[in-house]
NULUM-908280 format. One record per residue (C-alpha): residue number from 1; residue in one letter; x, y, z negated. Coordinates in pm, 1 decimal. Example, Ala and Ser with C-alpha at 12.3 -4.5 7.8 and 13.67 -1.06 7.14 Angstrom:
residues 2
<atom i="1" aa="a" c1="1230.0" c2="-450.0" c3="-780.0"/>
<atom i="2" aa="s" c1="1367.0" c2="-106.0" c3="-714.0"/>
END
This chain:
residues 276
<atom i="1" aa="x" c1="-4413.7" c2="7240.1" c3="-7254.3"/>
<atom i="2" aa="x" c1="-4614.7" c2="7477.9" c3="-7486.4"/>
<atom i="3" aa="x" c1="-4945.2" c2="7370.8" c3="-7612.5"/>
<atom i="4" aa="x" c1="-5043.7" c2="7682.0" c3="-7817.8"/>
<atom i="5" aa="x" c1="-5013.4" c2="7483.8" c3="-8139.6"/>
<atom i="6" aa="x" c1="-4954.0" c2="7800.0" c3="-8337.4"/>
<atom i="7" aa="x" c1="-5196.0" c2="8036.4" c3="-8149.7"/>
<atom i="8" aa="x" c1="-5310.2" c2="8307.4" c3="-8397.6"/>
<atom i="9" aa="x" c1="-5071.2" c2="8201.1" c3="-8670.7"/>
<atom i="10" aa="x" c1="-4817.8" c2="8435.9" c3="-8834.9"/>
<atom i="11" aa="x" c1="-4524.3" c2="8371.9" c3="-9059.5"/>
<atom i="12" aa="x" c1="-4164.0" c2="8431.5" c3="-9174.3"/>
<atom i="13" aa="x" c1="-3852.2" c2="8258.1" c3="-9025.4"/>
<atom i="14" aa="x" c1="-3538.1" c2="8277.8" c3="-9225.9"/>
<atom i="15" aa="x" c1="-3181.0" c2="8187.0" c3="-9142.2"/>
<atom i="16" aa="x" c1="-3149.0" c2="8241.5" c3="-8775.5"/>
<atom i="17" aa="x" c1="-2773.7" c2="8332.1" c3="-8732.6"/>
<atom i="18" aa="x" c1="-2703.5" c2="8250.5" c3="-8372.1"/>
<atom i="19" aa="x" c1="-2820.9" c2="8029.0" c3="-8078.2"/>
<atom i="20" aa="x" c1="-2685.2" c2="7719.4" c3="-8256.1"/>
<atom i="21" aa="x" c1="-2902.7" c2="7770.3" c3="-8555.5"/>
<atom i="22" aa="x" c1="-3199.1" c2="7544.3" c3="-8614.5"/>
<atom i="23" aa="x" c1="-3396.5" c2="7844.0" c3="-8724.3"/>
<atom i="24" aa="x" c1="-3313.1" c2="8027.7" c3="-8398.2"/>
<atom i="25" aa="x" c1="-3467.5" c2="7736.1" c3="-8202.5"/>
<atom i="26" aa="x" c1="-3773.4" c2="7718.4" c3="-8435.9"/>
<atom i="27" aa="x" c1="-3832.3" c2="8088.7" c3="-8366.9"/>
<atom i="28" aa="x" c1="-3818.3" c2="8035.5" c3="-7989.9"/>
<atom i="29" aa="x" c1="-4055.4" c2="7748.5" c3="-7997.3"/>
<atom i="30" aa="x" c1="-4289.3" c2="7917.1" c3="-8243.5"/>
<atom i="31" aa="x" c1="-4313.0" c2="8218.8" c3="-8011.6"/>
<atom i="32" aa="x" c1="-4378.7" c2="7980.3" c3="-7712.4"/>
<atom i="33" aa="x" c1="-4653.9" c2="7818.1" c3="-7918.5"/>
<atom i="34" aa="x" c1="-4830.2" c2="8151.5" c3="-7975.6"/>
<atom i="35" aa="x" c1="-4716.0" c2="8250.4" c3="-8321.4"/>
<atom i="36" aa="x" c1="-4612.8" c2="8589.4" c3="-8445.0"/>
<atom i="37" aa="x" c1="-4354.9" c2="8614.9" c3="-8708.9"/>
<atom i="38" aa="x" c1="-4097.6" c2="8832.1" c3="-8894.8"/>
<atom i="39" aa="x" c1="-3731.7" c2="8726.6" c3="-8888.8"/>
<atom i="40" aa="x" c1="-3524.8" c2="8769.9" c3="-9206.2"/>
<atom i="41" aa="x" c1="-3161.7" c2="8702.8" c3="-9308.6"/>
<atom i="42" aa="x" c1="-2917.8" c2="8830.6" c3="-9565.2"/>
<atom i="43" aa="x" c1="-2754.5" c2="9163.3" c3="-9452.6"/>
<atom i="44" aa="x" c1="-2408.3" c2="8999.3" c3="-9430.8"/>
<atom i="45" aa="x" c1="-2542.0" c2="8721.1" c3="-9209.3"/>
<atom i="46" aa="x" c1="-2711.1" c2="8968.1" c3="-8992.1"/>
<atom i="47" aa="x" c1="-2386.4" c2="9155.2" c3="-8934.4"/>
<atom i="48" aa="x" c1="-2220.9" c2="8829.5" c3="-8847.7"/>
<atom i="49" aa="x" c1="-2492.2" c2="8699.7" c3="-8619.5"/>
<atom i="50" aa="x" c1="-2710.6" c2="8781.9" c3="-8320.4"/>
<atom i="51" aa="x" c1="-3046.7" c2="8822.3" c3="-8473.6"/>
<atom i="52" aa="x" c1="-3137.3" c2="9143.0" c3="-8282.6"/>
<atom i="53" aa="x" c1="-3107.8" c2="8932.6" c3="-7955.3"/>
<atom i="54" aa="x" c1="-3360.6" c2="8686.7" c3="-8090.8"/>
<atom i="55" aa="x" c1="-3588.6" c2="8971.0" c3="-8221.2"/>
<atom i="56" aa="x" c1="-3605.8" c2="9104.1" c3="-7865.7"/>
<atom i="57" aa="x" c1="-3675.5" c2="8762.5" c3="-7711.0"/>
<atom i="58" aa="x" c1="-3956.0" c2="8687.7" c3="-7956.1"/>
<atom i="59" aa="x" c1="-4083.3" c2="9038.9" c3="-8015.9"/>
<atom i="60" aa="x" c1="-4041.7" c2="8980.7" c3="-8371.4"/>
<atom i="61" aa="x" c1="-3960.1" c2="9248.5" c3="-8633.1"/>
<atom i="62" aa="x" c1="-3664.3" c2="9203.0" c3="-8874.6"/>
<atom i="63" aa="x" c1="-3687.3" c2="9248.4" c3="-9239.4"/>
<atom i="64" aa="x" c1="-3336.3" c2="9205.7" c3="-9404.7"/>
<atom i="65" aa="x" c1="-3348.7" c2="9026.4" c3="-9749.0"/>
<atom i="66" aa="x" c1="-3107.4" c2="8867.1" c3="-9982.9"/>
<atom i="67" aa="x" c1="-3296.4" c2="8553.6" c3="-10069.3"/>
<atom i="68" aa="x" c1="-3151.4" c2="8557.0" c3="-10425.1"/>
<atom i="69" aa="x" c1="-3306.5" c2="8899.5" c3="-10499.3"/>
<atom i="70" aa="x" c1="-3665.6" c2="8915.2" c3="-10619.0"/>
<atom i="71" aa="x" c1="-3686.9" c2="9278.9" c3="-10514.1"/>
<atom i="72" aa="x" c1="-3574.1" c2="9203.1" c3="-10159.3"/>
<atom i="73" aa="x" c1="-3820.2" c2="8909.9" c3="-10139.5"/>
<atom i="74" aa="x" c1="-4100.2" c2="9126.6" c3="-10260.8"/>
<atom i="75" aa="x" c1="-4027.3" c2="9364.3" c3="-9994.4"/>
<atom i="76" aa="x" c1="-3991.1" c2="9092.3" c3="-9737.7"/>
<atom i="77" aa="x" c1="-4340.5" c2="8934.8" c3="-9808.2"/>
<atom i="78" aa="x" c1="-4525.2" c2="9253.2" c3="-9846.7"/>
<atom i="79" aa="x" c1="-4346.5" c2="9399.4" c3="-9535.7"/>
<atom i="80" aa="x" c1="-4425.1" c2="9089.2" c3="-9337.8"/>
<atom i="81" aa="x" c1="-4795.2" c2="9100.7" c3="-9416.5"/>
<atom i="82" aa="x" c1="-4805.8" c2="9473.4" c3="-9324.8"/>
<atom i="83" aa="x" c1="-4622.6" c2="9400.0" c3="-8990.9"/>
<atom i="84" aa="x" c1="-4824.3" c2="9099.0" c3="-8899.5"/>
<atom i="85" aa="x" c1="-5163.6" c2="9247.1" c3="-9008.1"/>
<atom i="86" aa="x" c1="-5256.5" c2="8984.6" c3="-9263.4"/>
<atom i="87" aa="x" c1="-5163.2" c2="8694.8" c3="-9477.1"/>
<atom i="88" aa="x" c1="-4909.2" c2="8427.7" c3="-9369.5"/>
<atom i="89" aa="x" c1="-4964.5" c2="8086.0" c3="-9219.2"/>
<atom i="90" aa="x" c1="-4605.2" c2="7951.1" c3="-9231.9"/>
<atom i="91" aa="x" c1="-4256.7" c2="8007.6" c3="-9378.4"/>
<atom i="92" aa="x" c1="-3934.9" c2="7844.6" c3="-9263.6"/>
<atom i="93" aa="x" c1="-3657.9" c2="7823.7" c3="-9538.1"/>
<atom i="94" aa="x" c1="-3327.8" c2="7768.7" c3="-9353.1"/>
<atom i="95" aa="x" c1="-3086.3" c2="7905.6" c3="-9605.3"/>
<atom i="96" aa="x" c1="-2772.2" c2="7739.1" c3="-9738.3"/>
<atom i="97" aa="x" c1="-2416.3" c2="7858.0" c3="-9842.0"/>
<atom i="98" aa="x" c1="-2128.3" c2="7712.7" c3="-10036.1"/>
<atom i="99" aa="x" c1="-1821.9" c2="7918.5" c3="-10110.3"/>
<atom i="100" aa="x" c1="-1671.0" c2="7599.3" c3="-10249.2"/>
<atom i="101" aa="x" c1="-1692.5" c2="7430.6" c3="-9918.2"/>
<atom i="102" aa="x" c1="-1575.3" c2="7735.2" c3="-9738.0"/>
<atom i="103" aa="x" c1="-1269.2" c2="7752.1" c3="-9947.8"/>
<atom i="104" aa="x" c1="-1204.1" c2="7379.2" c3="-9921.4"/>
<atom i="105" aa="x" c1="-1253.3" c2="7290.0" c3="-10293.2"/>
<atom i="106" aa="x" c1="-1289.4" c2="6923.4" c3="-10350.2"/>
<atom i="107" aa="x" c1="-1561.0" c2="6798.1" c3="-10593.8"/>
<atom i="108" aa="x" c1="-1320.7" c2="6774.5" c3="-10900.2"/>
<atom i="109" aa="x" c1="-1205.2" c2="7135.7" c3="-10868.2"/>
<atom i="110" aa="x" c1="-1524.0" c2="7326.2" c3="-10802.8"/>
<atom i="111" aa="x" c1="-1537.0" c2="7696.1" c3="-10896.8"/>
<atom i="112" aa="x" c1="-1842.5" c2="7708.0" c3="-11124.6"/>
<atom i="113" aa="x" c1="-1930.0" c2="8063.1" c3="-11052.6"/>
<atom i="114" aa="x" c1="-1942.8" c2="7970.1" c3="-10683.9"/>
<atom i="115" aa="x" c1="-2138.3" c2="7651.1" c3="-10770.7"/>
<atom i="116" aa="x" c1="-2403.9" c2="7850.8" c3="-10939.3"/>
<atom i="117" aa="x" c1="-2419.4" c2="8084.9" c3="-10637.7"/>
<atom i="118" aa="x" c1="-2453.3" c2="7775.2" c3="-10417.4"/>
<atom i="119" aa="x" c1="-2758.7" c2="7662.3" c3="-10611.2"/>
<atom i="120" aa="x" c1="-2911.1" c2="8009.7" c3="-10628.1"/>
<atom i="121" aa="x" c1="-2876.5" c2="8071.9" c3="-10244.1"/>
<atom i="122" aa="x" c1="-2947.7" c2="7728.4" c3="-10115.2"/>
<atom i="123" aa="x" c1="-3208.4" c2="7601.5" c3="-10360.4"/>
<atom i="124" aa="x" c1="-3348.2" c2="7857.7" c3="-10608.4"/>
<atom i="125" aa="x" c1="-3419.1" c2="8091.7" c3="-10323.0"/>
<atom i="126" aa="x" c1="-3708.7" c2="7860.7" c3="-10217.8"/>
<atom i="127" aa="x" c1="-3863.1" c2="7893.4" c3="-10565.5"/>
<atom i="128" aa="x" c1="-3818.1" c2="8263.3" c3="-10559.9"/>
<atom i="129" aa="x" c1="-3972.2" c2="8291.8" c3="-10219.9"/>
<atom i="130" aa="x" c1="-4278.9" c2="8085.9" c3="-10312.8"/>
<atom i="131" aa="x" c1="-4322.7" c2="8260.5" c3="-10649.6"/>
<atom i="132" aa="x" c1="-4326.7" c2="8596.9" c3="-10477.5"/>
<atom i="133" aa="x" c1="-4568.8" c2="8461.6" c3="-10224.5"/>
<atom i="134" aa="x" c1="-4800.7" c2="8327.7" c3="-10498.5"/>
<atom i="135" aa="x" c1="-4787.7" c2="8661.0" c3="-10689.3"/>
<atom i="136" aa="x" c1="-4883.8" c2="8848.7" c3="-10377.3"/>
<atom i="137" aa="x" c1="-5136.1" c2="8594.7" c3="-10271.2"/>
<atom i="138" aa="x" c1="-4955.4" c2="8604.6" c3="-9942.5"/>
<atom i="139" aa="x" c1="-5069.4" c2="8269.4" c3="-9790.8"/>
<atom i="140" aa="x" c1="-5373.8" c2="8190.3" c3="-9589.1"/>
<atom i="141" aa="x" c1="-5528.1" c2="7859.0" c3="-9684.9"/>
<atom i="142" aa="x" c1="-5378.0" c2="7548.2" c3="-9518.7"/>
<atom i="143" aa="x" c1="-5053.5" c2="7737.4" c3="-9467.1"/>
<atom i="144" aa="x" c1="-4728.6" c2="7547.5" c3="-9440.3"/>
<atom i="145" aa="x" c1="-4378.6" c2="7587.2" c3="-9585.3"/>
<atom i="146" aa="x" c1="-4080.2" c2="7393.1" c3="-9444.0"/>
<atom i="147" aa="x" c1="-3727.6" c2="7397.1" c3="-9580.6"/>
<atom i="148" aa="x" c1="-3439.3" c2="7230.8" c3="-9418.1"/>
<atom i="149" aa="x" c1="-3249.8" c2="6962.5" c3="-9631.3"/>
<atom i="150" aa="x" c1="-3000.5" c2="6682.1" c3="-9584.1"/>
<atom i="151" aa="x" c1="-2969.3" c2="6321.4" c3="-9688.2"/>
<atom i="152" aa="x" c1="-2671.2" c2="6421.5" c3="-9919.0"/>
<atom i="153" aa="x" c1="-2952.4" c2="6498.5" c3="-10164.9"/>
<atom i="154" aa="x" c1="-2998.4" c2="6120.3" c3="-10206.7"/>
<atom i="155" aa="x" c1="-2646.4" c2="5979.4" c3="-10107.6"/>
<atom i="156" aa="x" c1="-2284.0" c2="6080.5" c3="-10176.2"/>
<atom i="157" aa="x" c1="-2102.5" c2="6225.2" c3="-9885.8"/>
<atom i="158" aa="x" c1="-1744.0" c2="6338.4" c3="-9884.8"/>
<atom i="159" aa="x" c1="-1677.8" c2="6706.2" c3="-9864.0"/>
<atom i="160" aa="x" c1="-2047.4" c2="6809.8" c3="-9894.7"/>
<atom i="161" aa="x" c1="-1971.4" c2="6873.5" c3="-10269.1"/>
<atom i="162" aa="x" c1="-2198.3" c2="7115.5" c3="-10446.9"/>
<atom i="163" aa="x" c1="-2436.9" c2="7140.6" c3="-10148.5"/>
<atom i="164" aa="x" c1="-2552.0" c2="6788.1" c3="-10238.9"/>
<atom i="165" aa="x" c1="-2692.1" c2="6910.4" c3="-10565.5"/>
<atom i="166" aa="x" c1="-2840.3" c2="7213.2" c3="-10393.1"/>
<atom i="167" aa="x" c1="-3025.8" c2="7007.1" c3="-10151.1"/>
<atom i="168" aa="x" c1="-3151.3" c2="6778.5" c3="-10425.0"/>
<atom i="169" aa="x" c1="-3286.9" c2="7084.6" c3="-10616.2"/>
<atom i="170" aa="x" c1="-3448.1" c2="7222.4" c3="-10296.3"/>
<atom i="171" aa="x" c1="-3637.7" c2="6891.7" c3="-10247.0"/>
<atom i="172" aa="x" c1="-3754.5" c2="6892.5" c3="-10605.1"/>
<atom i="173" aa="x" c1="-3876.7" c2="7253.1" c3="-10589.7"/>
<atom i="174" aa="x" c1="-4059.0" c2="7165.4" c3="-10268.5"/>
<atom i="175" aa="x" c1="-4254.2" c2="6878.9" c3="-10454.9"/>
<atom i="176" aa="x" c1="-4332.7" c2="7087.8" c3="-10760.8"/>
<atom i="177" aa="x" c1="-4448.2" c2="7394.5" c3="-10568.7"/>
<atom i="178" aa="x" c1="-4617.0" c2="7183.4" c3="-10308.8"/>
<atom i="179" aa="x" c1="-4842.9" c2="7046.6" c3="-10598.5"/>
<atom i="180" aa="x" c1="-4902.0" c2="7404.7" c3="-10726.2"/>
<atom i="181" aa="x" c1="-4971.1" c2="7569.1" c3="-10401.8"/>
<atom i="182" aa="x" c1="-5172.8" c2="7277.7" c3="-10277.3"/>
<atom i="183" aa="x" c1="-5415.2" c2="7321.2" c3="-10566.7"/>
<atom i="184" aa="x" c1="-5419.0" c2="7703.1" c3="-10540.4"/>
<atom i="185" aa="x" c1="-5451.2" c2="7762.0" c3="-10175.3"/>
<atom i="186" aa="x" c1="-5433.6" c2="7433.5" c3="-9981.9"/>
<atom i="187" aa="x" c1="-5073.8" c2="7528.0" c3="-9881.2"/>
<atom i="188" aa="x" c1="-4844.7" c2="7239.5" c3="-9814.6"/>
<atom i="189" aa="x" c1="-4463.8" c2="7237.4" c3="-9881.7"/>
<atom i="190" aa="x" c1="-4224.1" c2="6990.8" c3="-9723.8"/>
<atom i="191" aa="x" c1="-3856.5" c2="6952.8" c3="-9664.6"/>
<atom i="192" aa="x" c1="-3698.2" c2="6806.7" c3="-9348.4"/>
<atom i="193" aa="x" c1="-3381.6" c2="6606.2" c3="-9376.3"/>
<atom i="194" aa="x" c1="-3210.4" c2="6658.9" c3="-9050.1"/>
<atom i="195" aa="x" c1="-2929.3" c2="6468.3" c3="-8876.2"/>
<atom i="196" aa="x" c1="-2576.5" c2="6623.0" c3="-8885.6"/>
<atom i="197" aa="x" c1="-2616.9" c2="6913.0" c3="-8638.7"/>
<atom i="198" aa="x" c1="-2357.0" c2="7120.4" c3="-8471.1"/>
<atom i="199" aa="x" c1="-2449.9" c2="7452.7" c3="-8622.6"/>
<atom i="200" aa="x" c1="-2213.9" c2="7723.3" c3="-8758.4"/>
<atom i="201" aa="x" c1="-2285.8" c2="7584.5" c3="-9112.7"/>
<atom i="202" aa="x" c1="-2243.7" c2="7210.0" c3="-9026.3"/>
<atom i="203" aa="x" c1="-1924.6" c2="7244.5" c3="-8838.7"/>
<atom i="204" aa="x" c1="-1770.3" c2="7432.7" c3="-9120.0"/>
<atom i="205" aa="x" c1="-1765.0" c2="7116.2" c3="-9344.1"/>
<atom i="206" aa="x" c1="-1436.6" c2="6924.3" c3="-9333.0"/>
<atom i="207" aa="x" c1="-1450.3" c2="6600.6" c3="-9138.4"/>
<atom i="208" aa="x" c1="-1780.7" c2="6701.8" c3="-8971.9"/>
<atom i="209" aa="x" c1="-1684.6" c2="6569.8" c3="-8624.7"/>
<atom i="210" aa="x" c1="-1595.9" c2="6223.0" c3="-8763.8"/>
<atom i="211" aa="x" c1="-1921.8" c2="6200.5" c3="-8956.7"/>
<atom i="212" aa="x" c1="-2123.4" c2="6333.2" c3="-8672.0"/>
<atom i="213" aa="x" c1="-1985.5" c2="6048.9" c3="-8449.7"/>
<atom i="214" aa="x" c1="-2045.7" c2="5792.3" c3="-8721.9"/>
<atom i="215" aa="x" c1="-2408.6" c2="5902.1" c3="-8774.7"/>
<atom i="216" aa="x" c1="-2468.2" c2="5891.6" c3="-8397.6"/>
<atom i="217" aa="x" c1="-2342.5" c2="5533.7" c3="-8381.5"/>
<atom i="218" aa="x" c1="-2534.4" c2="5418.9" c3="-8678.2"/>
<atom i="219" aa="x" c1="-2875.5" c2="5576.4" c3="-8588.9"/>
<atom i="220" aa="x" c1="-3082.1" c2="5363.7" c3="-8346.6"/>
<atom i="221" aa="x" c1="-3191.3" c2="5682.2" c3="-8169.1"/>
<atom i="222" aa="x" c1="-2876.0" c2="5863.7" c3="-8210.6"/>
<atom i="223" aa="x" c1="-2847.8" c2="6196.1" c3="-8394.4"/>
<atom i="224" aa="x" c1="-3157.8" c2="6414.7" c3="-8367.2"/>
<atom i="225" aa="x" c1="-3075.8" c2="6737.4" c3="-8182.9"/>
<atom i="226" aa="x" c1="-3160.1" c2="7082.4" c3="-8317.0"/>
<atom i="227" aa="x" c1="-3418.0" c2="7128.2" c3="-8046.6"/>
<atom i="228" aa="x" c1="-3604.6" c2="6812.7" c3="-8169.0"/>
<atom i="229" aa="x" c1="-3578.6" c2="6935.1" c3="-8539.6"/>
<atom i="230" aa="x" c1="-3745.7" c2="7273.1" c3="-8416.6"/>
<atom i="231" aa="x" c1="-4023.3" c2="7067.7" c3="-8250.1"/>
<atom i="232" aa="x" c1="-4074.6" c2="6875.0" c3="-8574.8"/>
<atom i="233" aa="x" c1="-4104.1" c2="7209.6" c3="-8780.0"/>
<atom i="234" aa="x" c1="-4359.3" c2="7342.5" c3="-8530.1"/>
<atom i="235" aa="x" c1="-4567.4" c2="7034.4" c3="-8576.3"/>
<atom i="236" aa="x" c1="-4546.7" c2="7088.1" c3="-8960.5"/>
<atom i="237" aa="x" c1="-4660.2" c2="7449.2" c3="-8919.6"/>
<atom i="238" aa="x" c1="-4957.0" c2="7327.0" c3="-8700.2"/>
<atom i="239" aa="x" c1="-5297.0" c2="7215.6" c3="-8809.4"/>
<atom i="240" aa="x" c1="-5207.3" c2="6866.0" c3="-8696.1"/>
<atom i="241" aa="x" c1="-5027.7" c2="6793.7" c3="-9026.1"/>
<atom i="242" aa="x" c1="-5267.2" c2="6951.8" c3="-9264.4"/>
<atom i="243" aa="x" c1="-5258.7" c2="6667.7" c3="-9519.8"/>
<atom i="244" aa="x" c1="-4868.4" c2="6618.8" c3="-9530.5"/>
<atom i="245" aa="x" c1="-4723.9" c2="6788.0" c3="-9830.9"/>
<atom i="246" aa="x" c1="-4460.3" c2="6737.3" c3="-10099.8"/>
<atom i="247" aa="x" c1="-4261.9" c2="6510.2" c3="-9870.8"/>
<atom i="248" aa="x" c1="-3898.6" c2="6487.8" c3="-9781.5"/>
<atom i="249" aa="x" c1="-3929.6" c2="6401.9" c3="-9408.3"/>
<atom i="250" aa="x" c1="-3640.2" c2="6215.3" c3="-9249.7"/>
<atom i="251" aa="x" c1="-3564.2" c2="6361.8" c3="-8905.0"/>
<atom i="252" aa="x" c1="-3242.7" c2="6158.5" c3="-8836.2"/>
<atom i="253" aa="x" c1="-3292.1" c2="5906.6" c3="-8560.7"/>
<atom i="254" aa="x" c1="-3328.6" c2="5619.3" c3="-8809.2"/>
<atom i="255" aa="x" c1="-2999.4" c2="5695.4" c3="-8995.1"/>
<atom i="256" aa="x" c1="-3151.0" c2="5689.8" c3="-9335.7"/>
<atom i="257" aa="x" c1="-3290.2" c2="5337.1" c3="-9314.4"/>
<atom i="258" aa="x" c1="-3012.9" c2="5170.1" c3="-9101.1"/>
<atom i="259" aa="x" c1="-2760.3" c2="4944.8" c3="-9275.7"/>
<atom i="260" aa="x" c1="-2520.6" c2="4886.1" c3="-8986.7"/>
<atom i="261" aa="x" c1="-2519.4" c2="4886.5" c3="-8612.3"/>
<atom i="262" aa="x" c1="-2356.3" c2="4704.6" c3="-8326.1"/>
<atom i="263" aa="x" c1="-2160.9" c2="5030.5" c3="-8247.8"/>
<atom i="264" aa="x" c1="-2014.4" c2="5048.2" c3="-8590.2"/>
<atom i="265" aa="x" c1="-1941.7" c2="4671.9" c3="-8599.4"/>
<atom i="266" aa="x" c1="-1753.5" c2="4714.2" c3="-8264.4"/>
<atom i="267" aa="x" c1="-1550.7" c2="4997.8" c3="-8409.2"/>
<atom i="268" aa="x" c1="-1461.4" c2="4813.0" c3="-8708.8"/>
<atom i="269" aa="x" c1="-1383.3" c2="4497.5" c3="-8513.7"/>
<atom i="270" aa="x" c1="-1156.7" c2="4685.4" c3="-8282.5"/>
<atom i="271" aa="x" c1="-977.2" c2="4837.3" c3="-8576.0"/>
<atom i="272" aa="x" c1="-926.2" c2="4509.3" c3="-8742.3"/>
<atom i="273" aa="x" c1="-786.9" c2="4343.9" c3="-8435.7"/>
<atom i="274" aa="x" c1="-543.4" c2="4628.0" c3="-8377.4"/>
<atom i="275" aa="x" c1="-410.4" c2="4591.1" c3="-8736.0"/>
<atom i="276" aa="x" c1="-377.1" c2="4216.3" c3="-8720.4"/>
END
C-alpha cells in the first residue's frame, strides 16, 4: 500500500536491467510513492535489458550513462535536473560488474586489468557520481543517496573474488562522502547490504544456488526478497530517515549476526549420520 512517502521528490535510479533487478523494483515503488525520477544505465546494459518497459510504466525519462565516465555523469546529472525541473532528492547506485566472475577466474588467477575495471564500475562510480553532483550543486538539502552492497565486504565468500574488495571500497566511499555531503548540504549517504538475491548479477556467481539456500536456512527471518529491499530503499529516500547517514545497513533477515541455526545443524547432522 502506497503512503506518498516520496511525494514531490525527484531523483535518479541507476542499474535497472530487468524485472528481477532490485533497482527495477525500487523504481516501481518510488513511482507508487509519488516520486519522479530519471532512469539510467550503461548503453550496453540498456541494449541487454528492458529499461524502456520500465520507463513507460513509471513515466520516467532515460539518460544513458557509463558510470565510469565523468563526461557521461555530468550529462546525467545536468540532464536529470533539466528533465525533472530542479535539484535532486535521491539517488540509487545499483551498479556492479566483474569480468573475472563472468569468466570464472578464481581469486588466485585474477586478471588485474579486469580487477581495476571491477573497482571502477562497482565502487569508484559512486565517488564519481557524488563528485559530479557536488560540483553541480545538484542535491536539495536533506537528500539521500543509497548504494547497494553485500556482506562480502566484511567476510570472505568463495567465488565473490574481486567484487568483495569493490563492495568494501563502495562502503568506505559512502562513509567519506556521507561526512562531506552531510556538512555541505545535509545530504545523507548509506549502503544497504542485501541478502543473496536472485537477480541477473547474483545468479551469475558460481555456487549461488547453494549459498542462497545456506543463507536462507541460517537467517532467522529467511533471505530478504528484492521487493523488501526496495521498500527499505524507499524508507531511506524518505524524510522518515533524515538522521541516518554513513551507515552500512544490513537487510539480510538476520544472517549477518547469526552464528548457527537449527536448520543448519539438522543438515550437518543428517550428513554426518549418512557418512557414519
